[in-house]
ZAMARGU-4260 file (C-alpha; in steps of 0.2 Angstrom, whole numbers, plus 5000, padded with zeros to 4 digits):
<rodrens>
0) 5000/5000/5000 | 5007/5017/4995 | 5014/5027/5010 | 5004/5043/5014 | 5014/5056/5023
5) 5006/5069/5034 | 4989/5066/5026 | 4976/5057/5037 | 4962/5059/5050 | 4962/5052/5067
10) 4947/5052/5079 | 4947/5048/5098 | 4931/5041/5105 | 4931/5044/5124 | 4920/5046/5139
15) 4917/5064/5144 | 4925/5068/5161 | 4939/5055/5160 | 4953/5067/5157 | 4955/5062/5139
20) 4954/5080/5132 | 4972/5084/5138 | 4979/5068/5131 | 4971/5071/5114 | 4976/5089/5114
25) 4994/5083/5118 | 4993/5073/5102 | 4987/5087/5091 | 4999/5100/5098 | 5014/5088/5095
30) 5009/5087/5077 | 5008/5106/5077 | 5026/5107/5085 | 5032/5095/5071 | 5028/5109/5059
35) 5014/5100/5051 | 4997/5109/5048 | 4984/5101/5059 | 4965/5104/5063 | 4959/5097/5080
40) 4940/5097/5084 | 4933/5093/5101 | 4915/5085/5099 | 4908/5085/5117 | 4891/5083/5125
45) 4882/5096/5135 | 4882/5087/5151 | 4897/5087/5163 | 4902/5069/5164 | 4898/5052/5157
50) 4892/5054/5139 | 4902/5050/5123 | 4914/5063/5117 | 4925/5063/5102 | 4941/5072/5097
55) 4945/5073/5078 | 4962/5078/5071 | 4965/5081/5053 | 4983/5081/5047 | 4986/5090/5030
60) 5003/5093/5023 | 4994/5104/5009 | 4987/5115/5023 | 4968/5111/5021 | 4961/5115/5038
65) 4942/5111/5035 | 4934/5094/5038 | 4935/5079/5027 | 4924/5064/5028 | 4930/5046/5034
70) 4942/5041/5048 | 4958/5033/5044 | 4962/5029/5062 | 4950/5027/5076 | 4955/5026/5095
75) 4939/5019/5103 | 4939/5017/5122 | 4920/5021/5125 | 4909/5005/5124 | 4894/5017/5123
80) 4899/5023/5105 | 4909/5008/5099 | 4897/5002/5087 | 4895/5019/5079 | 4914/5021/5080
85) 4918/5005/5070 | 4907/5010/5056 | 4915/5027/5054 | 4932/5020/5049 | 4936/5020/5031
90) 4939/5003/5022 | 4958/4999/5025 | 4958/5010/5040 | 4963/5005/5058 | 4953/5003/5074
95) 4962/5004/5090 | 4953/4998/5106 | 4956/4993/5124 | 4958/4974/5124 | 4957/4973/5143
100) 4940/4966/5138 | 4936/4956/5123 | 4930/4965/5108 | 4911/4962/5104 | 4910/4951/5089
105) 4897/4963/5082 | 4910/4976/5080 | 4921/4966/5068 | 4923/4971/5050 | 4933/4962/5037
110) 4939/4978/5028 | 4948/4987/5042 | 4963/4982/5054 | 4961/4980/5072 | 4974/4984/5085
115) 4970/4979/5103 | 4980/4987/5117 | 4976/4982/5135 | 4976/5000/5141 | 4967/4998/5157
120) 4976/4982/5162 | 4993/4990/5159 | 4988/5006/5169 | 4981/4996/5183 | 4998/4986/5185
125) 5008/5002/5183 | 4999/5014/5194 | 4992/5012/5212 | 4980/5028/5212 | 4963/5024/5204
130) 4961/5041/5197 | 4979/5042/5190 | 4976/5025/5182 | 4961/5032/5172 | 4971/5048/5167
135) 4986/5039/5162 | 4977/5026/5152 | 4974/5040/5140 | 4993/5043/5139 | 4996/5025/5135
140) 4986/5026/5119 | 4995/5042/5114 | 5011/5032/5117 | 5005/5019/5105 | 5002/5032/5092
145) 5019/5039/5094 | 5026/5022/5087 | 5012/5019/5075 | 5013/5036/5067 | 5032/5039/5069
150) 5029/5054/5079 | 5044/5064/5086 | 5047/5058/5103 | 5057/5072/5109 | 5044/5085/5104
155) 5030/5076/5114 | 5041/5074/5129 | 5045/5092/5129 | 5027/5096/5129 | 5023/5085/5144
160) 5038/5093/5153 | 5030/5110/5149 | 5013/5105/5154 | 5019/5099/5171 | 5033/5111/5174
165) 5039/5109/5192 | 5030/5093/5195 | 5043/5080/5193 | 5032/5065/5199 | 5018/5069/5186
170) 5031/5071/5172 | 5039/5054/5177 | 5022/5046/5177 | 5017/5053/5160 | 5033/5047/5153
175) 5030/5030/5160 | 5013/5029/5153 | 5020/5035/5136 | 5033/5022/5136 | 5021/5008/5140
180) 5011/5012/5124 | 5026/5013/5114 | 5033/4997/5120 | 5017/4987/5118 | 5017/4992/5099
185) 5035/4988/5097 | 5032/4970/5104 | 5015/4966/5095 | 5013/4976/5079 | 5022/4981/5063
190) 5025/5000/5064 | 5024/5013/5057 | 5008/5012/5048 | 5006/5016/5029 | 5001/5033/5034
195) 5012/5042/5046 | 5021/5059/5051 | 5037/5067/5046 | 5043/5083/5053 | 5041/5098/5042
200) 5043/5117/5043 | 5027/5122/5035 | 5020/5133/5049 | 5033/5146/5051 | 5028/5158/5065
205) 5010/5152/5065 | 5001/5149/5082 | 4988/5137/5088 | 4973/5146/5097 | 4954/5146/5098
210) 4943/5160/5092 | 4935/5164/5109 | 4952/5168/5116 | 4956/5179/5101 | 4940/5188/5103
215) 4943/5192/5121 | 4960/5199/5117 | 4953/5209/5102 | 4941/5217/5114 | 4955/5223/5125
220) 4965/5230/5110 | 4949/5237/5103 | 4948/5248/5119 | 4934/5239/5128 | 4933/5243/5146
225) 4917/5235/5151 | 4910/5218/5148 | 4892/5213/5154 | 4887/5196/5150 | 4877/5181/5156
230) 4885/5163/5154 | 4880/5153/5139 | 4889/5139/5129 | 4899/5141/5119 | 4903/5160/5122
235) 4908/5159/5140 | 4926/5157/5137 | 4926/5174/5128 | 4921/5182/5145 | 4935/5172/5153
240) 4948/5177/5141 | 4943/5195/5142 | 4944/5195/5161 | 4960/5186/5161 | 4968/5199/5149
245) 4961/5213/5158 | 4968/5207/5174 | 4985/5208/5166 | 4983/5223/5155 | 4969/5234/5162
250) 4976/5239/5179 | 4985/5255/5184 | 5001/5257/5193 | 4993/5254/5210 | 4985/5238/5204
255) 4967/5245/5203 | 4956/5239/5189 | 4953/5250/5174 | 4939/5239/5168 | 4922/5233/5173
260) 4917/5215/5172 | 4899/5211/5176 | 4889/5195/5176 | 4871/5201/5174 | 4855/5192/5180
265) 4850/5188/5162 | 4855/5192/5144 | 4843/5207/5142 | 4850/5215/5157 | 4868/5212/5150
270) 4864/5221/5134 | 4855/5235/5143 | 4871/5238/5153 | 4881/5238/5137 | 4870/5250/5129
275) 4871/5262/5144 | 4890/5261/5145 | 4892/5265/5127 | 4880/5279/5128 | 4891/5286/5142
280) 4906/5285/5131 | 4914/5269/5136 | 4918/5255/5124 | 4907/5240/5130 | 4902/5223/5123
285) 4894/5207/5127 | 4896/5189/5121 | 4882/5176/5119 | 4874/5163/5108 | 4858/5161/5098
290) 4846/5160/5114 | 4854/5176/5121 | 4852/5185/5105 | 4833/5181/5106 | 4833/5189/5123
295) 4843/5204/5119 | 4832/5209/5104 | 4823/5223/5114 | 4839/5232/5118 | 4846/5229/5101
300) 4831/5238/5093 | 4834/5252/5105 | 4853/5253/5100 | 4848/5254/5082 | 4834/5267/5084
305) 4842/5278/5097 | 4858/5276/5088 | 4869/5270/5102 | 4885/5260/5099 | 4887/5242/5105
310) 4897/5226/5101 | 4890/5209/5103 | 4900/5193/5099 | 4888/5179/5094 | 4896/5162/5096
315) 4883/5152/5086 | 4877/5135/5091 | 4863/5123/5085 | 4846/5129/5088 | 4831/5133/5089
320) 4827/5134/5107 | 4840/5125/5118 | 4844/5115/5102 | 4861/5107/5103 | 4872/5118/5115
325) 4888/5110/5111 | 4886/5108/5092 | 4890/5121/5079 | 4880/5130/5066 | 4878/5147/5056
330) 4860/5148/5060 | 4859/5166/5069 | 4860/5176/5053 | 4842/5181/5051 | 4840/5183/5070
335) 4856/5194/5072 | 4855/5204/5055 | 4837/5209/5058 | 4836/5208/5077 | 4821/5217/5086
340) 4804/5221/5079 | 4801/5234/5066 | 4812/5239/5051 | 4829/5235/5059 | 4846/5230/5052
345) 4862/5227/5061 | 4880/5226/5055 | 4887/5208/5055 | 4906/5203/5053 | 4911/5185/5048
350) 4928/5180/5054 | 4935/5164/5047 | 4951/5162/5058 | 4957/5167/5076 | 4967/5181/5068
355) 4951/5188/5060 | 4942/5185/5077 | 4955/5196/5085 | 4955/5209/5071 | 4936/5210/5068
360) 4932/5211/5086 | 4943/5226/5088 | 4936/5233/5071 | 4918/5231/5078 | 4921/5244/5091
365) 4927/5257/5078 | 4912/5253/5067 | 4900/5254/5081 | 4905/5271/5086 | 4907/5277/5068
370) 4890/5272/5063 | 4882/5274/5081 | 4874/5256/5080 | 4876/5239/5087 | 4888/5228/5078
375) 4889/5209/5078 | 4904/5198/5077 | 4897/5182/5070 | 4908/5167/5076 | 4902/5149/5080
380) 4906/5135/5091 | 4919/5127/5079 | 4929/5143/5078 | 4926/5149/5095 | 4930/5133/5106
385) 4942/5123/5094 | 4960/5127/5092 | 4965/5133/5074 | 4981/5136/5065 | 4982/5155/5063
390) 4993/5168/5058 | 5000/5178/5073 | 4990/5193/5078 | 4997/5210/5074 | 4993/5228/5080
395) 4999/5244/5074 | 5006/5254/5089 | 5001/5271/5080 | 4983/5265/5077 | 4970/5277/5084
400) 4952/5272/5088 | 4939/5279/5076 | 4926/5287/5088 | 4916/5294/5075 | 4906/5310/5075
405) 4907/5316/5093 | 4905/5335/5097 | 4915/5344/5110 | 4909/5358/5122 | 4917/5371/5110
410) 4908/5362/5095 | 4891/5363/5104 | 4894/5382/5109 | 4897/5386/5091 | 4883/5377/5081
415) 4868/5385/5088 | 4853/5373/5090 | 4860/5355/5091 | 4850/5342/5082 | 4855/5324/5088
420) 4847/5316/5073 | 4851/5329/5060 | 4860/5323/5045 | 4872/5337/5042 | 4884/5328/5030
425) 4873/5318/5019 | 4879/5301/5025 | 4865/5297/5036 | 4876/5298/5052 | 4871/5312/5064
430) 4883/5320/5078 | 4882/5314/5096 | 4890/5320/5112 | 4896/5311/5128 | 4886/5315/5144
435) 4892/5330/5153 | 4900/5338/5138 | 4888/5353/5139 | 4875/5358/5153 | 4861/5360/5141
440) 4865/5352/5124 | 4871/5335/5122 | 4869/5316/5126 | 4853/5316/5135 | 4844/5321/5119
445) 4843/5302/5114 | 4826/5293/5111 | 4821/5276/5107 | 4803/5283/5102 | 4798/5292/5087
450) 4807/5309/5086 | 4811/5323/5075 | 4829/5328/5070 | 4831/5337/5087 | 4826/5322/5097
455) 4809/5330/5101 | 4796/5316/5103 | 4783/5316/5089 | 4771/5305/5081 | 4771/5314/5065
460) 4772/5302/5051 | 4782/5313/5040 | 4795/5315/5054 | 4796/5297/5057 | 4798/5293/5039
465) 4812/5306/5037 | 4821/5297/5052 | 4819/5280/5044 | 4825/5286/5027 | 4840/5293/5035
470) 4844/5276/5044 | 4843/5268/5027 | 4856/5281/5020 | 4867/5277/5035 | 4865/5258/5030
475) 4871/5262/5013 | 4886/5272/5021 | 4890/5257/5031 | 4892/5247/5015 | 4908/5257/5011
480) 4915/5255/5029 | 4913/5237/5032 | 4927/5224/5027 | 4925/5220/5008 | 4922/5203/5002
485) 4937/5193/4995 | 4935/5187/4977 | 4946/5173/4969 | 4943/5170/4950 | 4947/5154/4942
490) 4961/5152/4929 | 4949/5154/4915 | 4932/5163/4914 | 4917/5154/4920 | 4899/5157/4924
495) 4898/5147/4940 | 4902/5154/4958 | 4903/5149/4976 | 4899/5160/4990 | 4904/5157/5008
500) 4908/5165/5024 | 4915/5161/5042 | 4920/5143/5046 | 4913/5137/5030 | 4928/5145/5022
505) 4941/5131/5023 | 4930/5117/5017 | 4924/5128/5003 | 4941/5132/4997 | 4946/5114/4997
510) 4930/5109/4988 | 4934/5122/4975 | 4951/5113/4972 | 4942/5096/4972 | 4930/5103/4959
515) 4944/5109/4948 | 4952/5092/4948 | 4936/5086/4940 | 4936/5100/4927 | 4923/5110/4936
520) 4929/5128/4937 | 4921/5140/4949 | 4925/5158/4955 | 4923/5161/4973 | 4918/5175/4985
525) 4921/5175/5004 | 4909/5187/5013 | 4917/5196/5027 | 4902/5207/5032 | 4884/5212/5031
530) 4878/5224/5023 | 4884/5218/5006 | 4896/5229/4996 | 4895/5233/4978 | 4908/5219/4974
535) 4895/5206/4981 | 4881/5213/4970 | 4893/5213/4955 | 4899/5195/4958 | 4881/5189/4959
540) 4876/5198/4944 | 4890/5192/4933 | 4888/5173/4936 | 4874/5162/4930 | 4873/5151/4946
545) 4880/5155/4963 | 4881/5141/4976 | 4879/5148/4993 | 4887/5137/5006 | 4881/5139/5024
550) 4878/5129/5039 | 4860/5130/5043 | 4844/5122/5037 | 4835/5137/5030 | 4848/5144/5018
555) 4848/5160/5029 | 4862/5169/5020 | 4854/5165/5003 | 4838/5173/5009 | 4847/5189/5015
560) 4856/5190/4998 | 4839/5188/4989 | 4831/5202/5000 | 4846/5214/5000 | 4851/5213/4982
565) 4834/5209/4974 | 4841/5195/4963 | 4832/5180/4956 | 4831/5166/4970 | 4834/5153/4956
570) 4851/5160/4953 | 4857/5156/4971 | 4858/5137/4974 | 4859/5132/4993 | 4873/5121/4998
575) 4869/5116/5016 | 4874/5107/5032 | 4865/5107/5048 | 4869/5091/5058 | 4879/5101/5071
580) 4896/5096/5064 | 4907/5108/5053 | 4903/5106/5035 | 4915/5095/5025 | 4923/5098/5008
585) 4916/5082/5002 | 4898/5087/5006 | 4901/5103/4997 | 4908/5095/4981 | 4894/5082/4981
590) 4880/5094/4982 | 4887/5105/4968 | 4891/5090/4957 | 4873/5083/4960 | 4865/5100/4955
595) 4876/5102/4940 | 4871/5084/4934 | 4853/5088/4937 | 4854/5104/4928 | 4862/5096/4913
600) 4846/5087/4910 | 4837/5097/4897 | 4820/5091/4903 | 4823/5098/4921 | 4817/5115/4926
605) 4833/5120/4934 | 4841/5120/4917 | 4831/5135/4912 | 4840/5146/4925 | 4848/5161/4915
610) 4855/5177/4920
</rodrens>
């Protein structure tokens, strides 16, 4: 069988709460330290302990960081999920199991290889403490992988030493368990496997980090001094990261806090605090997920209509209702983009990597103040809670915050009558002030009710319409300020396009290459923001068919494009995934090929789609 170097998928099947996460992460980080592109994904239940959990690691020398289908090597130590785990292995792949107990005959397939290792038996003989036996059993299977995959032993030992620095006994115990796994493979199996690892230098100075940590740091660099939040999976670690970074970087010389970190009684209260703090001139934000966005809608409408800046990081999960709290989706698009009743539109930013989480979170505060409106950073569980290979974060020391149109005391003295909602520049953006700037003119002229240009309450329909038309003009101005979409054209002109955003990016880009290998050329556009700029409109207009790739059932992004660009729905073909797992390149390719095969049938109505 032909040897495959640095190109395979490993999945660990464990029991939640048994300490397997650190062992599995050790495996992934060792590959990263070997200079090889790697994508780990933690698939865990919403309970604390006892249910099945999986950890999937893709290794790709070509640098593909999205998911592919099929498992080359399964390490299954959870009887609850073993029947399913066996079936997920590709023909010719390997199934590693704990042979302390005999394997159920129902789990035997003729087309895969079985490697039994008596992990629990070995741990029981080697270690006296029951808890330590369970934890180190996980290191035993990592040791087996070291030999089977020809991993660099020095690298993994260095990582163990770093993890338990100053704890000699723990380091020695982990080394012992590692050696047990290695020695068992050496005595009982041929090694390495036909797919294995070789050290490379493909990553340069790249880092391995999760998106939630990047958002927390981005908020600090973006000037946030207050976070109000209510705990919800999978966004809680954004708050934890922000607080941790603030403890280090947001203190004065005497050690006093220069930030506020508030756990509110619920999501609505959290957003109210954020609106109030921003109205007072602070940079404040919150982090939540879909259920929180639902509860925050009332204050989001206030922020839009009263024109108060705010930043919300939405780490999306599978809904509706409680849904699947520990599974990923891109299903809050409509809820966030049009949050609140009435005619409301909110700016959305779509990061695809931890670096963009950092950058777009910081950028969100500038956009919120420039446009005096709430801004969403739309991540998801996959990006937020999983580690990703990322370019290092960068920040220009000379960068100044864009605070937007803010009047000083002197400005207010010189302008005569101040109109809080007056469009003086023709861009739809009025001028605001901070509280206390002037004794009689300024920030207290803010209304969430219908008003005229001078913030006076009115129910006059003409005044209300003028205000709503100005908000539309401001929305059009926003199109010129948000990050533009990224377009990549194929080598030769074509009339097919793919459109994607956020964590669909990496699988979409790999699918584009897979399609090209089969002679199907497509141009691609990666959305980075809503509202859509002119480049998005032109891309849709210039292609016969656009495949819109997204991770939800109802093709929400496709609906938004149809509504906002007024294009023919038949031109936009949905490519969807909504099982709670990140979309795969295989699924994208399959759906596109299936559509094209159907469309090629002259008797099928889809063949009639024209520009």
